[in-house]
C-alpha positions, 0 to 999 in steps of 0.5 A: 401369189406374190412373194415377198422378198427377204430383207436382212434386218437392219442393224442397230448402231453400236451402243443402241440396246440389245446385241453386243457387249461393246456397246455396252462396254462403252457406256459403262465405261466412263463409270469406273472408278479412276486408278489412285496410287493409293487404296482409300476408304472403303477401297481398302476390303481387309478387315484389320488395318493399322494405323499409324498416328501421333501416338505409334500404331494400332491394330483396328478393324477397317470399320472402325477405322473408316468410321474414326477417319470419318468422324474426323472429317479425313480419309483412311490413306494406305501409305505401305502396300502389299502388307497383311495388314495394310499400313494407314493413315488418317488424313485428308487425301488431297493435302497427302498427295501433295505434301507427298508431291512436294517431298518427292520434287525436293528430294530431286532437285537435290539429287546431283547428276553424275557426269563424266568429265573428260581431261585430255593429254599427251605423252610429253605433257609438261609438268607444270599442265600436268599438274594444273590438269591433276588440279583441275580433275580433283575440282571435278572428282570433288564435286561428285563428278567422274572423270575420263583422262585421255592420252593421245599419241601422234606420229611415232609416240605410238612408240612409246606407250608405256610411257604414258600408261606410266604417265596414266598412272602417274596422274592416278597417284596425284588424284587418288585423295579424290578418286577410285581408279573406276578403269585402268589405262586402256589403248583404244588405237591411238587413244589410251584413256582410263576413267576414275570414279569419285570418292563422293562431293566434298561439302564447299567450305562456308565463306569466312564472316566479315566482321561487321562494321563499327561506327565510333561516335564523337564524345558529347560536349557540354555546352559552354556557360553563357555569362 
């Protein structure tokens, strides 16, 4: 009697019935809820919530809070994470996200990016240039930027680095009203530098109001009587 050869059973492609959990995972992964920054509505599983409204705070059961949100046609949105009793607001979630993104964008515009401005000089700098550079540094500091003052020594000037340190210290005294000494004068090779940190940006003075132009009108004259 002729025997039939034993062939292995055909494999089913991934995702088709039966075996392998990977196909099952891929099939249901699309049904997962998208992750949100804030929990809303049924995602809030605690038994009570603290509602923040125009009249202050109020503690309600989560069920009653959901019913109130549904009656008002809005969402129950958690605004503070990690609280034993979640802090929530009754608000349209789409509008809530839009307003929050708008506030973050406006706050980002107002943020000052602190820069480090560099001012260079030599140990033989004359008084006029020295005062001009100090004035320039005060301008940077009043805008909120930090300033790095660098002094370069050439040739035999390396024999007088102490004079350079005195010059930098004198420079700091001229700008001390607008700066803190963040890094004292330090010699590295032929360069000596110090870093000054701004005490904070100062508001710019408002432009003087120009007086409105006044126009003079000629007095009305009565016409001469006709004879």
